[in-house]
All heavy atoms as an XYZ file, in Angstrom:
915
protein
N      75.512    -81.412     -0.076
C      75.660    -81.718     -1.459
C      74.486    -81.114     -2.286
O      74.706    -80.500     -3.322
C      75.723    -83.249     -1.668
C      75.846    -83.654     -3.086
S      77.523    -83.387     -3.639
C      77.571    -84.503     -4.945
N      73.255    -81.339     -1.815
C      72.092    -80.814     -2.492
C      72.102    -79.285     -2.540
O      71.769    -78.715     -3.552
C      70.800    -81.304     -1.829
C      69.510    -80.949     -2.516
C      69.505    -81.494     -3.939
C      68.351    -81.500     -1.732
N      72.502    -78.665     -1.435
C      72.549    -77.182     -1.447
C      73.623    -76.670     -2.406
O      73.494    -75.531     -2.933
C      72.830    -76.675     -0.012
O      74.058    -77.085      0.442
N      74.658    -77.397     -2.622
C      75.712    -77.022     -3.619
C      75.196    -77.085     -5.025
O      75.577    -76.285     -5.887
C      76.944    -77.876     -3.472
N      74.272    -78.022     -5.296
C      73.713    -78.201     -6.662
C      72.552    -77.301     -6.901
O      72.131    -77.146     -8.075
C      73.319    -79.675     -6.886
C      74.468    -80.686     -6.947
C      73.898    -82.065     -7.068
C      75.350    -80.374     -8.133
N      71.969    -76.749     -5.871
C      70.728    -75.956     -6.031
C      70.915    -74.827     -7.031
O      70.052    -74.665     -7.912
C      70.275    -75.384     -4.691
C      68.951    -74.633     -4.797
C      68.533    -74.036     -3.483
O      69.278    -74.054     -2.516
N      67.298    -73.548     -3.462
N      71.908    -73.971     -7.000
C      72.045    -72.902     -7.971
C      72.122    -73.438     -9.453
O      71.575    -72.858    -10.348
C      73.312    -72.188     -7.610
C      73.580    -72.549     -6.212
C      72.990    -73.893     -5.995
N      72.853    -74.522     -9.617
C      72.980    -75.104    -10.963
C      71.645    -75.642    -11.491
O      71.231    -75.378    -12.619
C      74.039    -76.250    -10.975
C      74.043    -76.941    -12.310
C      75.416    -75.733    -10.612
N      70.921    -76.327    -10.625
C      69.592    -76.874    -10.990
C      68.597    -75.741    -11.241
O      67.854    -75.790    -12.195
C      69.085    -77.807     -9.899
C      69.843    -79.107     -9.693
C      69.314    -79.863     -8.490
C      69.780    -79.945    -10.947
N      68.639    -74.710    -10.403
C      67.784    -73.574    -10.600
C      68.051    -72.897    -11.950
O      67.112    -72.588    -12.700
C      67.998    -72.554     -9.465
C      67.079    -71.373     -9.515
C      67.315    -70.452     -8.376
C      66.426    -69.196     -8.457
N      66.678    -68.290     -7.365
N      69.282    -72.736    -12.319
C      69.656    -72.134    -13.609
C      69.196    -72.989    -14.752
O      68.668    -72.458    -15.751
C      71.170    -71.928    -13.681
C      71.639    -71.184    -14.925
C      71.035    -69.791    -15.033
O      70.829    -69.110    -13.998
N      70.800    -69.337    -16.225
N      69.334    -74.307    -14.659
C      68.878    -75.193    -15.745
C      67.355    -75.148    -15.894
O      66.877    -75.185    -17.010
C      69.360    -76.604    -15.469
C      70.866    -76.705    -15.670
C      71.301    -78.109    -15.749
N      72.733    -78.165    -15.671
C      73.487    -78.611    -16.643
N      72.975    -79.120    -17.716
N      74.783    -78.623    -16.499
N      66.628    -75.148    -14.779
C      65.157    -75.034    -14.844
C      64.752    -73.706    -15.482
O      63.807    -73.652    -16.277
C      64.496    -75.239    -13.483
C      64.511    -76.652    -12.984
C      64.977    -76.966    -11.743
C      64.035    -77.666    -13.775
C      65.003    -78.304    -11.269
C      64.007    -78.979    -13.331
C      64.508    -79.278    -12.070
N      65.409    -72.642    -15.102
C      65.122    -71.345    -15.625
C      65.382    -71.292    -17.146
O      64.572    -70.782    -17.915
C      65.986    -70.231    -14.958
C      65.790    -68.802    -15.412
C      64.376    -68.335    -15.131
C      66.799    -67.908    -14.695
N      66.508    -71.872    -17.588
C      66.834    -71.919    -19.001
C      65.814    -72.749    -19.785
O      65.392    -72.396    -20.866
C      68.253    -72.461    -19.200
C      68.691    -72.517    -20.640
C      68.783    -71.158    -21.312
O      69.046    -70.140    -20.601
O      68.537    -71.100    -22.535
N      65.418    -73.851    -19.220
C      64.394    -74.693    -19.884
C      63.050    -73.956    -19.995
O      62.414    -74.016    -21.078
C      64.182    -76.008    -19.100
N      62.654    -73.257    -18.942
C      61.415    -72.479    -19.007
C      61.529    -71.361    -20.053
O      60.590    -71.107    -20.787
C      61.102    -71.875    -17.627
N      62.693    -70.727    -20.102
C      62.921    -69.665    -21.085
C      62.829    -70.207    -22.551
O      62.198    -69.612    -23.379
C      64.282    -69.008    -20.856
C      64.618    -67.851    -21.793
C      65.957    -67.235    -21.512
N      65.968    -66.654    -20.214
C      66.903    -66.866    -19.281
N      67.927    -67.702    -19.547
N      66.898    -66.295    -18.137
N      63.418    -71.378    -22.759
C      63.367    -71.968    -24.091
C      61.922    -72.362    -24.468
O      61.557    -72.224    -25.626
C      64.275    -73.205    -24.156
C      65.769    -72.892    -24.109
C      66.197    -71.976    -25.262
O      65.670    -72.097    -26.368
N      67.108    -71.058    -24.973
N      61.118    -72.842    -23.488
C      59.758    -73.146    -23.784
C      58.952    -71.894    -24.167
O      58.163    -71.935    -25.128
C      59.094    -73.862    -22.599
C      59.460    -75.329    -22.451
C      58.588    -76.029    -21.425
N      58.577    -75.408    -20.105
C      59.495    -75.700    -19.161
N      60.464    -76.555    -19.408
N      59.446    -75.099    -17.988
N      59.185    -70.802    -23.455
C      58.489    -69.564    -23.766
C      58.907    -69.014    -25.145
O      58.081    -68.527    -25.919
C      58.785    -68.507    -22.704
C      58.032    -68.738    -21.371
C      58.504    -67.731    -20.334
C      56.548    -68.593    -21.577
N      60.174    -69.089    -25.458
C      60.668    -68.664    -26.775
C      60.028    -69.486    -27.866
O      59.562    -68.944    -28.868
C      62.221    -68.730    -26.860
C      62.824    -67.647    -25.959
C      62.679    -68.562    -28.285
C      64.332    -67.815    -25.794
N      59.966    -70.812    -27.711
C      59.365    -71.653    -28.695
C      57.865    -71.322    -28.860
O      57.346    -71.305    -29.989
C      59.547    -73.139    -28.312
N      57.190    -71.032    -27.788
C      55.774    -70.649    -27.821
C      55.598    -69.342    -28.626
O      54.699    -69.259    -29.455
C      55.220    -70.518    -26.391
C      53.742    -70.204    -26.345
C      53.303    -70.133    -24.917
C      51.816    -69.741    -24.815
N      51.356    -69.662    -23.444
N      56.409    -68.347    -28.348
C      56.317    -67.062    -29.039
C      56.600    -67.265    -30.534
O      55.904    -66.742    -31.393
C      57.310    -66.030    -28.450
C      56.843    -65.654    -26.983
C      57.387    -64.794    -29.329
C      57.876    -64.898    -26.243
N      57.673    -68.075    -30.838
C      57.983    -68.324    -32.238
C      56.820    -69.008    -32.944
O      56.541    -68.656    -34.110
C      59.256    -69.156    -32.349
C      60.510    -68.408    -31.951
C      61.756    -69.292    -31.970
O      61.675    -70.515    -31.834
O      62.842    -68.716    -32.185
N      56.194    -69.939    -32.299
C      55.057    -70.650    -32.919
C      53.869    -69.700    -33.114
O      53.279    -69.705    -34.203
C      54.652    -71.801    -32.016
O      53.547    -72.412    -32.492
N      53.570    -68.885    -32.106
C      52.402    -67.991    -32.223
C      52.648    -66.901    -33.277
O      51.752    -66.477    -33.972
C      52.084    -67.356    -30.882
C      51.523    -68.311    -29.895
C      51.324    -67.690    -28.522
O      51.806    -66.587    -28.225
N      50.564    -68.385    -27.662
N      53.854    -66.396    -33.367
C      54.170    -65.249    -34.277
C      54.765    -65.686    -35.548
O      55.033    -64.873    -36.427
C      55.065    -64.256    -33.557
C      54.421    -63.536    -32.369
C      55.321    -62.513    -31.764
N      55.875    -61.574    -32.700
C      55.312    -60.501    -33.168
N      54.097    -60.194    -32.757
N      55.908    -59.700    -34.023
N      55.008    -66.979    -35.727
C      55.665    -67.501    -36.931
C      56.950    -66.726    -37.216
O      57.131    -66.160    -38.304
C      54.738    -67.463    -38.107
C      55.264    -68.262    -39.288
O      56.008    -69.226    -39.047
O      54.895    -67.976    -40.425
N      57.822    -66.674    -36.202
C      59.059    -65.880    -36.292
C      60.193    -66.588    -35.631
O      60.012    -67.601    -35.000
C      58.843    -64.527    -35.666
O      58.676    -64.697    -34.235
N      61.368    -65.991    -35.732
C      62.564    -66.431    -34.983
C      62.799    -65.404    -33.941
O      62.909    -64.225    -34.229
C      63.752    -66.512    -35.969
C      65.114    -66.681    -35.269
C      65.288    -68.150    -34.876
N      66.459    -68.320    -34.110
C      67.627    -68.744    -34.615
N      67.766    -68.911    -35.911
N      68.671    -68.918    -33.844
N      62.863    -65.812    -32.670
C      63.085    -64.918    -31.547
C      64.560    -64.892    -31.212
O      65.162    -65.966    -31.013
C      62.226    -65.309    -30.337
C      62.602    -64.398    -29.104
C      60.721    -65.162    -30.635
N      65.145    -63.687    -31.136
C      66.520    -63.522    -30.737
C      66.534    -62.619    -29.483
O      65.990    -61.530    -29.502
C      67.365    -62.896    -31.850
C      67.369    -63.783    -33.108
C      68.808    -62.614    -31.350
C      68.023    -63.148    -34.288
N      67.133    -63.156    -28.392
C      67.194    -62.389    -27.141
C      68.560    -61.794    -26.971
O      69.564    -62.446    -27.175
C      66.924    -63.267    -25.950
C      65.561    -63.953    -25.867
C      65.516    -64.839    -24.641
C      64.421    -62.952    -25.814
N      68.588    -60.514    -26.535
C      69.836    -59.881    -26.113
C      69.498    -59.214    -24.789
O      69.011    -58.072    -24.743
C      70.299    -58.869    -27.160
C      71.691    -58.333    -26.978
C      72.723    -59.450    -26.832
C      72.080    -57.406    -28.130
N      69.663    -59.968    -23.715
C      69.246    -59.553    -22.379
C      70.439    -59.615    -21.434
O      71.116    -60.599    -21.329
C      68.096    -60.495    -21.872
C      67.707    -60.102    -20.467
C      66.908    -60.443    -22.834
N      70.605    -58.531    -20.707
C      71.647    -58.454    -19.711
C      71.028    -58.017    -18.383
O      70.334    -57.020    -18.342
C      72.742    -57.448    -20.062
C      73.489    -57.884    -21.289
N      73.446    -57.164    -22.440
C      74.261    -58.952    -21.524
C      74.184    -57.808    -23.356
N      74.681    -58.869    -22.804
N      71.209    -58.808    -17.342
C      70.657    -58.518    -16.041
C      71.775    -58.119    -15.090
O      72.438    -58.952    -14.532
C      69.900    -59.725    -15.476
C      68.727    -60.053    -16.348
C      67.884    -61.117    -15.717
N      67.497    -60.666    -14.421
C      67.039    -61.441    -13.455
N      66.972    -62.734    -13.678
N      66.691    -60.945    -12.319
N      71.971    -56.820    -14.924
C      73.029    -56.328    -14.103
C      72.897    -56.660    -12.647
O      73.850    -56.880    -11.909
C      73.149    -54.787    -14.218
C      73.523    -54.300    -15.569
C      73.505    -52.805    -15.625
O      73.914    -52.178    -14.653
N      73.038    -52.250    -16.677
N      71.667    -56.645    -12.112
C      71.426    -56.766    -10.714
C      71.879    -58.091    -10.112
O      72.070    -58.202     -8.915
C      69.970    -56.504    -10.357
C      68.971    -57.527    -10.890
C      68.523    -57.211    -12.305
O      69.080    -56.273    -12.962
O      67.604    -57.910    -12.790
N      72.099    -59.150    -10.928
C      72.423    -60.440    -10.394
C      73.939    -60.695    -10.482
O      74.421    -61.707     -9.983
C      71.707    -61.581    -11.154
O      72.106    -61.522    -12.498
C      70.228    -61.416    -11.027
N      74.706    -59.820    -11.126
C      76.118    -60.032    -11.296
C      76.949    -59.174    -10.324
O      76.767    -57.947    -10.291
C      76.534    -59.757    -12.745
C      75.844    -60.672    -13.718
S      76.419    -60.298    -15.352
C      75.411    -61.397    -16.275
N      77.839    -59.806     -9.615
C      78.691    -59.058     -8.731
C      80.001    -59.757     -8.506
O      80.163    -60.958     -8.810
C      78.002    -58.841     -7.344
O      77.838    -60.072     -6.716
N      80.987    -59.011     -8.099
C      82.293    -59.565     -7.770
C      82.681    -59.043     -6.427
O      82.804    -57.819     -6.215
C      83.323    -59.101     -8.845
C      84.713    -59.588     -8.575
C      85.024    -60.919     -8.709
C      85.685    -58.705     -8.182
C      86.297    -61.370     -8.419
C      86.988    -59.120     -7.906
C      87.293    -60.488     -8.041
N      82.886    -59.937     -5.485
C      83.189    -59.555     -4.118
C      82.145    -58.615     -3.530
O      82.442    -57.667     -2.780
C      84.590    -58.962     -3.977
C      85.741    -59.879     -4.423
C      87.054    -59.105     -4.367
C      85.814    -61.127     -3.566
N      80.898    -58.807     -3.957
C      79.807    -57.965     -3.442
C      79.592    -56.676     -4.198
O      78.668    -55.943     -3.927
N      80.457    -56.393     -5.178
C      80.290    -55.159     -5.962
C      79.666    -55.511     -7.291
O      80.067    -56.435     -7.979
C      81.656    -54.511     -6.239
C      82.381    -54.050     -4.964
C      83.366    -54.806     -4.406
C      81.989    -52.863     -4.363
C      83.979    -54.397     -3.260
C      82.614    -52.445     -3.233
C      83.624    -53.235     -2.682
N      78.614    -54.771     -7.703
C      77.979    -55.061     -8.958
C      78.952    -54.837    -10.134
O      79.717    -53.920    -10.105
C      76.816    -54.058     -9.028
C      76.987    -53.144     -7.928
C      78.022    -53.650     -6.999
N      78.848    -55.707    -11.098
C      79.664    -55.598    -12.293
C      78.751    -55.151    -13.434
O      77.735    -55.775    -13.675
C      80.337    -56.950    -12.657
C      81.248    -57.374    -11.537
C      81.098    -56.849    -13.964
C      81.835    -58.754    -11.736
N      79.170    -54.136    -14.177
C      78.382    -53.684    -15.318
C      78.476    -54.716    -16.417
O      79.596    -55.099    -16.775
C      78.927    -52.334    -15.805
C      78.166    -51.713    -17.004
C      76.726    -51.416    -16.610
C      78.865    -50.461    -17.427
N      77.335    -55.179    -16.865
C      77.307    -56.140    -17.967
C      76.809    -55.398    -19.203
O      75.819    -54.727    -19.166
C      76.314    -57.260    -17.624
C      76.163    -58.296    -18.663
C      77.383    -59.162    -18.835
N      77.107    -60.280    -19.723
C      77.646    -60.438    -20.909
N      78.547    -59.580    -21.335
N      77.325    -61.412    -21.631
N      77.582    -55.499    -20.242
C      77.202    -54.814    -21.481
C      77.445    -55.690    -22.675
O      77.974    -56.825    -22.567
C      78.032    -53.525    -21.641
C      79.544    -53.804    -21.666
C      80.163    -54.030    -22.862
C      80.253    -53.826    -20.493
C      81.521    -54.305    -22.901
C      81.609    -54.079    -20.531
C      82.248    -54.345    -21.702
O      83.547    -54.600    -21.741
N      76.993    -55.272    -23.845
C      77.119    -56.025    -25.079
C      78.578    -56.127    -25.483
O      79.230    -55.083    -25.621
C      76.305    -55.386    -26.202
C      74.827    -55.332    -25.806
C      76.495    -56.171    -27.502
C      74.001    -54.431    -26.698
N      79.107    -57.271    -25.612
C      80.518    -57.441    -26.059
C      80.570    -58.161    -27.420
O      79.546    -58.424    -28.003
C      81.324    -58.148    -24.978
C      80.857    -59.577    -24.707
O      80.106    -60.127    -25.517
O      81.238    -60.108    -23.650
N      81.765    -58.408    -27.866
C      81.969    -59.003    -29.193
C      81.275    -60.389    -29.241
O      80.653    -60.732    -30.285
C      83.470    -59.106    -29.542
C      83.680    -59.885    -30.790
C      84.028    -57.696    -29.642
N      81.378    -61.187    -28.171
C      80.736    -62.506    -28.222
C      79.226    -62.400    -28.348
O      78.624    -63.206    -29.120
C      81.063    -63.282    -26.913
C      82.537    -63.623    -26.835
O      83.178    -63.843    -27.855
N      83.079    -63.677    -25.617
N      78.604    -61.472    -27.651
C      77.168    -61.253    -27.818
C      76.825    -60.918    -29.243
O      75.851    -61.454    -29.832
C      76.671    -60.142    -26.907
C      76.847    -60.426    -25.442
O      76.726    -61.606    -25.060
O      77.145    -59.495    -24.685
N      77.590    -60.013    -29.824
C      77.325    -59.610    -31.225
C      77.456    -60.764    -32.174
O      76.669    -60.903    -33.107
C      78.293    -58.502    -31.632
O      78.043    -57.353    -30.842
N      78.484    -61.599    -31.953
C      78.664    -62.792    -32.851
C      77.480    -63.742    -32.723
O      77.064    -64.305    -33.714
C      80.012    -63.447    -32.523
C      81.169    -62.638    -33.005
C      82.527    -63.277    -32.659
O      82.534    -64.386    -32.095
O      83.548    -62.641    -32.911
N      76.981    -63.906    -31.537
C      75.854    -64.826    -31.326
C      74.614    -64.320    -32.036
O      73.873    -65.078    -32.657
C      75.567    -65.011    -29.844
C      76.604    -65.892    -29.117
C      76.318    -66.044    -27.638
O      75.101    -66.023    -27.278
O      77.257    -66.199    -26.879
N      74.393    -62.997    -31.978
C      73.249    -62.383    -32.654
C      73.401    -62.539    -34.170
O      72.477    -62.906    -34.895
C      73.043    -60.920    -32.233
C      72.024    -60.222    -33.094
C      72.659    -60.825    -30.779
N      74.602    -62.249    -34.650
C      74.886    -62.383    -36.106
C      74.664    -63.817    -36.569
O      74.039    -64.044    -37.604
C      76.338    -61.971    -36.430
C      76.606    -60.495    -36.473
C      78.123    -60.263    -36.647
C      75.833    -59.809    -37.560
N      75.151    -64.781    -35.779
C      74.957    -66.212    -36.128
C      73.474    -66.549    -36.187
O      73.010    -67.216    -37.130
C      75.715    -67.060    -35.130
C      75.723    -68.525    -35.446
C      76.577    -69.379    -34.532
N      76.911    -68.857    -33.241
C      78.086    -68.263    -32.931
N      79.024    -68.138    -33.826
N      78.347    -67.807    -31.730
N      72.715    -66.064    -35.208
C      71.286    -66.348    -35.201
C      70.582    -65.725    -36.400
O      69.695    -66.362    -37.007
C      70.644    -65.833    -33.870
N      70.959    -64.508    -36.760
C      70.329    -63.862    -37.942
C      70.699    -64.646    -39.214
O      69.802    -64.895    -40.033
C      70.753    -62.409    -38.002
C      70.181    -61.598    -36.847
C      70.340    -61.789    -39.373
C      70.735    -60.202    -36.717
N      71.969    -65.012    -39.358
C      72.392    -65.685    -40.576
C      71.806    -67.097    -40.670
O      71.646    -67.577    -41.783
C      73.913    -65.695    -40.678
C      74.504    -64.372    -40.909
N      74.166    -63.580    -41.990
C      75.399    -63.651    -40.201
C      74.875    -62.424    -41.929
N      75.577    -62.431    -40.826
N      71.504    -67.728    -39.566
C      70.910    -69.055    -39.577
C      69.412    -69.044    -39.788
O      68.789    -70.090    -39.941
C      71.263    -69.813    -38.295
C      72.717    -70.193    -38.128
C      72.953    -70.829    -36.737
C      73.126    -71.174    -39.213
N      68.832    -67.857    -39.795
C      67.402    -67.698    -39.987
C      67.130    -67.532    -41.478
O      67.811    -66.830    -42.179
C      66.859    -66.488    -39.227
O      67.196    -66.607    -37.855
C      65.408    -66.301    -39.395
N      66.109    -68.247    -41.963
C      65.674    -68.102    -43.347
C      65.439    -66.615    -43.664
O      64.747    -65.928    -42.885
C      64.348    -68.909    -43.547
C      63.788    -68.805    -44.967
O      64.383    -68.132    -45.804
O      62.750    -69.442    -45.214
N      66.027    -66.112    -44.748
C      65.916    -64.684    -45.036
C      64.497    -64.156    -45.159
O      64.202    -62.981    -44.892
C      66.650    -64.533    -46.387
C      67.572    -65.685    -46.459
C      66.889    -66.825    -45.713
N      63.549    -65.035    -45.532
C      62.160    -64.624    -45.612
C      61.404    -64.665    -44.330
O      60.296    -64.137    -44.199
C      61.438    -65.491    -46.700
N      61.965    -65.327    -43.311
C      61.292    -65.444    -42.007
C      61.334    -64.155    -41.243
O      62.264    -63.331    -41.346
C      61.964    -66.517    -41.167
O      61.769    -67.781    -41.769
N      60.309    -63.956    -40.407
C      60.224    -62.765    -39.534
C      61.223    -62.948    -38.385
O      61.462    -64.043    -37.903
C      58.857    -62.614    -39.023
N      61.788    -61.847    -37.965
C      62.682    -61.822    -36.804
C      62.006    -61.009    -35.686
O      61.515    -59.901    -35.945
C      64.004    -61.148    -37.114
C      65.054    -61.867    -37.883
C      66.277    -61.011    -38.102
C      65.454    -63.157    -37.171
N      61.992    -61.540    -34.499
C      61.573    -60.783    -33.306
C      62.805    -60.647    -32.393
O      63.330    -61.671    -31.902
C      60.454    -61.520    -32.570
C      59.119    -61.454    -33.310
O      58.918    -60.518    -34.080
O      58.282    -62.367    -33.060
N      63.269    -59.441    -32.207
C      64.448    -59.205    -31.406
C      64.067    -58.561    -30.111
O      63.407    -57.505    -30.098
C      65.468    -58.311    -32.201
C      65.844    -59.017    -33.459
C      66.695    -58.000    -31.295
C      66.754    -58.247    -34.388
N      64.444    -59.219    -28.984
C      64.098    -58.692    -27.668
C      65.371    -58.083    -27.092
O      66.390    -58.796    -26.918
C      63.594    -59.794    -26.744
C      63.223    -59.234    -25.389
C      62.363    -60.491    -27.395
N      65.341    -56.789    -26.783
C      66.504    -56.067    -26.251
C      66.212    -55.585    -24.823
O      65.235    -54.906    -24.571
C      66.792    -54.865    -27.122
C      67.136    -55.130    -28.588
C      67.159    -53.837    -29.376
C      68.482    -55.805    -28.650
N      67.134    -55.923    -23.927
C      67.106    -55.414    -22.549
C      68.558    -55.352    -22.146
O      69.136    -56.291    -21.718
C      66.296    -56.358    -21.651
C      66.340    -55.912    -20.213
N      65.833    -54.708    -19.775
C      66.825    -56.524    -19.101
C      65.995    -54.614    -18.495
N      66.603    -55.705    -18.054
N      69.174    -54.157    -22.365
C      70.611    -54.071    -22.219
C      71.019    -52.590    -21.963
O      70.395    -51.694    -22.393
C      71.310    -54.603    -23.524
O      72.705    -54.395    -23.379
C      70.824    -53.926    -24.738
N      72.154    -52.430    -21.245
C      72.686    -51.122    -21.018
C      73.602    -50.619    -22.155
O      74.292    -49.635    -21.998
C      73.507    -51.317    -19.725
C      74.007    -52.727    -19.830
C      72.862    -53.482    -20.457
N      73.581    -51.302    -23.280
C      74.462    -50.871    -24.417
C      75.687    -51.709    -24.467
O      75.796    -52.799    -23.921
N      76.691    -51.213    -25.169
C      77.944    -51.995    -25.295
C      78.864    -51.435    -26.339
O      78.792    -50.243    -26.663
N      79.714    -52.281    -26.890
C      80.700    -51.844    -27.872
C      80.064    -51.522    -29.184
O      79.217    -52.242    -29.724
C      81.747    -52.965    -28.056
C      82.445    -53.367    -26.764
C      83.390    -54.577    -27.044
C      83.257    -52.210    -26.223
N      80.461    -50.386    -29.797
C      79.880    -49.923    -30.991
C      80.094    -50.844    -32.170
O      79.190    -51.086    -33.005
C      80.457    -48.483    -31.319
C      79.990    -48.056    -32.727
C      80.011    -47.480    -30.315
N      81.288    -51.409    -32.317
C      81.616    -52.291    -33.467
C      80.584    -53.391    -33.642
O      80.064    -53.654    -34.681
C      83.030    -52.811    -33.366
C      83.472    -53.701    -34.512
C      83.489    -52.892    -35.822
C      84.861    -54.231    -34.233
N      80.325    -54.075    -32.534
C      79.345    -55.190    -32.581
C      77.962    -54.694    -32.928
O      77.220    -55.372    -33.642
N      77.560    -53.588    -32.395
C      76.223    -53.045    -32.676
C      76.056    -52.708    -34.133
O      75.018    -52.911    -34.704
C      75.916    -51.792    -31.819
C      75.923    -51.988    -30.324
C      74.841    -53.022    -29.912
N      75.421    -54.331    -29.957
C      74.784    -55.462    -30.150
N      73.519    -55.467    -30.279
N      75.421    -56.617    -30.213
N      77.083    -52.102    -34.736
C      76.967    -51.747    -36.172
C      76.847    -53.026    -37.007
O      76.066    -53.056    -37.937
C      78.230    -50.959    -36.625
C      78.167    -49.510    -36.223
C      79.267    -48.881    -35.763
C      76.998    -48.785    -36.380
C      79.239    -47.563    -35.368
C      76.964    -47.440    -36.029
C      78.041    -46.837    -35.532
N      77.606    -54.056    -36.692
C      77.507    -55.334    -37.430
C      76.125    -55.907    -37.298
O      75.525    -56.393    -38.277
C      78.560    -56.306    -36.947
N      75.564    -55.896    -36.087
C      74.191    -56.387    -35.868
C      73.173    -55.548    -36.628
O      72.287    -56.092    -37.218
C      73.872    -56.481    -34.387
C      74.611    -57.515    -33.645
O      74.751    -57.447    -32.443
N      75.149    -58.524    -34.328
N      73.305    -54.235    -36.561
C      72.383    -53.334    -37.240
C      72.362    -53.589    -38.746
O      71.327    -53.652    -39.393
C      72.692    -51.925    -36.935
N      73.556    -53.783    -39.320
C      73.671    -54.067    -40.783
C      73.018    -55.380    -41.131
O      72.281    -55.532    -42.100
C      75.150    -54.111    -41.211
C      75.666    -52.702    -41.526
C      77.004    -52.776    -42.259
N      78.018    -53.466    -41.426
C      78.894    -52.796    -40.696
N      78.949    -51.533    -40.657
N      79.791    -53.490    -40.016
N      73.254    -56.443    -40.298
C      72.627    -57.740    -40.585
C      71.098    -57.663    -40.476
O      70.385    -58.250    -41.295
C      73.158    -58.765    -39.582
N      70.638    -56.925    -39.474
C      69.150    -56.759    -39.354
C      68.595    -55.992    -40.532
O      67.573    -56.327    -41.059
C      68.813    -56.033    -38.022
C      69.151    -56.970    -36.833
C      67.366    -55.589    -37.984
C      69.166    -56.301    -35.457
N      69.260    -54.930    -40.923
C      68.836    -54.103    -42.050
C      68.803    -54.926    -43.366
O      67.901    -54.752    -44.180
C      69.789    -52.906    -42.223
C      69.359    -52.003    -43.320
N      68.225    -51.166    -43.261
C      69.899    -51.740    -44.528
C      68.127    -50.479    -44.374
N      69.121    -50.799    -45.183
N      69.777    -55.809    -43.530
C      69.797    -56.666    -44.745
C      68.838    -57.786    -44.733
O      68.549    -58.385    -45.789
C      71.217    -57.223    -44.946
C      72.255    -56.149    -45.326
C      73.629    -56.831    -45.474
C      74.678    -55.795    -45.839
N      76.010    -56.397    -46.004
N      68.295    -58.125    -43.585
C      67.335    -59.248    -43.475
C      66.093    -58.931    -44.278
O      65.514    -57.855    -44.086
C      67.019    -59.535    -42.009
C      66.177    -60.755    -41.834
N      66.677    -62.027    -41.941
C      64.845    -60.879    -41.582
C      65.703    -62.885    -41.738
N      64.582    -62.193    -41.520
N      65.711    -59.838    -45.150
C      64.564    -59.587    -46.056
C      63.196    -59.689    -45.372
O      62.244    -59.026    -45.784
C      64.645    -60.584    -47.188
C      65.904    -60.566    -47.957
C      65.841    -59.737    -49.180
C      67.069    -59.905    -50.044
N      68.013    -58.828    -49.917
N      63.117    -60.494    -44.328
C      61.834    -60.690    -43.617
C      61.525    -59.520    -42.711
O      62.322    -58.647    -42.443
N      60.300    -59.538    -42.181
C      59.840    -58.520    -41.238
C      60.681    -58.598    -39.981
O      60.973    -59.693    -39.478
C      58.360    -58.689    -40.899
C      57.853    -57.733    -39.931
C      56.381    -57.995    -39.602
C      55.907    -57.051    -38.513
N      54.530    -57.343    -38.092
N      61.053    -57.481    -39.396
C      61.841    -57.395    -38.155
C      61.060    -56.565    -37.134
O      60.638    -55.448    -37.435
C      63.219    -56.778    -38.375
C      63.970    -56.683    -37.059
C      64.017    -57.572    -39.364
N      60.841    -57.154    -35.970
C      60.177    -56.436    -34.870
C      61.116    -56.399    -33.667
O      61.646    -57.468    -33.327
C      58.859    -57.103    -34.505
O      58.029    -57.234    -35.673
C      58.090    -56.319    -33.431
N      61.287    -55.259    -33.082
C      62.119    -55.152    -31.884
C      61.215    -54.907    -30.684
O      60.283    -54.101    -30.739
C      63.088    -53.983    -32.016
N      61.472    -55.664    -29.610
C      60.734    -55.500    -28.369
C      61.739    -55.046    -27.292
O      62.824    -55.594    -27.152
C      60.147    -56.844    -27.906
C      59.099    -57.355    -28.850
C      59.430    -58.267    -29.882
C      57.780    -56.980    -28.714
C      58.461    -58.717    -30.768
C      56.803    -57.477    -29.581
C      57.153    -58.332    -30.622
N      61.366    -53.987    -26.560
C      62.219    -53.475    -25.498
C      61.344    -53.475    -24.231
O      60.636    -52.507    -23.973
C      62.703    -52.009    -25.834
C      63.592    -51.501    -24.719
C      63.421    -51.986    -27.173
N      61.437    -54.507    -23.408
C      60.589    -54.641    -22.225
C      60.910    -53.653    -21.145
O      60.048    -53.254    -20.391
C      60.777    -56.075    -21.761
C      62.043    -56.517    -22.382
C      62.256    -55.719    -23.620
N      62.165    -53.232    -21.030
C      62.569    -52.294    -20.004
C      63.431    -51.165    -20.554
O      63.036    -50.016    -20.567
C      63.310    -53.004    -18.849
C      62.442    -54.000    -18.151
N      61.422    -53.655    -17.308
C      62.482    -55.365    -18.233
C      60.834    -54.786    -16.904
N      61.471    -55.819    -17.438
N      64.630    -51.470    -21.029
C      65.482    -50.452    -21.615
C      66.462    -51.093    -22.592
O      66.761    -52.213    -22.544
C      66.252    -49.675    -20.531
C      67.125    -50.522    -19.679
C      68.378    -50.930    -20.047
C      66.691    -50.907    -18.380
C      69.160    -51.708    -19.225
C      67.466    -51.699    -17.573
C      68.711    -52.073    -17.975
O      69.485    -52.810    -17.174
N      66.830    -50.290    -23.540
C      67.881    -50.659    -24.538
C      68.714    -49.400    -24.793
O      68.386    -48.562    -25.617
C      67.262    -51.164    -25.819
N      69.737    -49.246    -23.963
C      70.557    -48.036    -24.057
C      71.557    -48.147    -25.220
O      71.804    -49.198    -25.725
C      71.307    -47.850    -22.729
C      70.330    -47.625    -21.586
S      71.267    -47.411    -20.050
C      69.934    -47.490    -18.899
N      72.085    -47.034    -25.585
C      72.968    -47.010    -26.749
C      74.313    -47.614    -26.464
O      74.752    -47.679    -25.320
C      73.136    -45.533    -27.259
O      73.882    -44.823    -26.250
N      74.978    -48.015    -27.522
C      76.349    -48.531    -27.431
C      77.270    -47.309    -27.188
O      77.002    -46.168    -27.523
C      76.732    -49.252    -28.712
N      78.441    -47.611    -26.594
C      79.408    -46.542    -26.326
C      80.709    -46.847    -27.053
O      81.087    -47.988    -27.209
C      79.669    -46.395    -24.807
C      78.458    -45.930    -24.063
C      80.185    -47.714    -24.205
N      81.410    -45.816    -27.551
C      82.680    -46.049    -28.207
C      83.784    -46.436    -27.261
O      83.739    -46.236    -26.125
C      82.977    -44.712    -28.896
C      82.106    -43.693    -28.249
C      80.991    -44.410    -27.569
């Protein structure tokens, strides 16, 4: 039973640690942190890796986060992604461009372009 719960507990602890780090960065930088991170190496189907890319749901979450942020507040956007659908990227780019506060993008590894 415990071994069956281990992946779920591990994921919850990881998410809690991630939220603490985000809160710490937001406090230190006086900003709103938005993450768009895709980890391809951990996703597979029947042992075959599945390409994870930016989809419409990801774009909507980013748009929601931007719109819920005070227009005068700084945005810190962390990108680590192989790209994705163009439509969502254009909507996000427009929302970021319209944001009145300072915007900083962090790319810790790669942020590849969206594909049509």
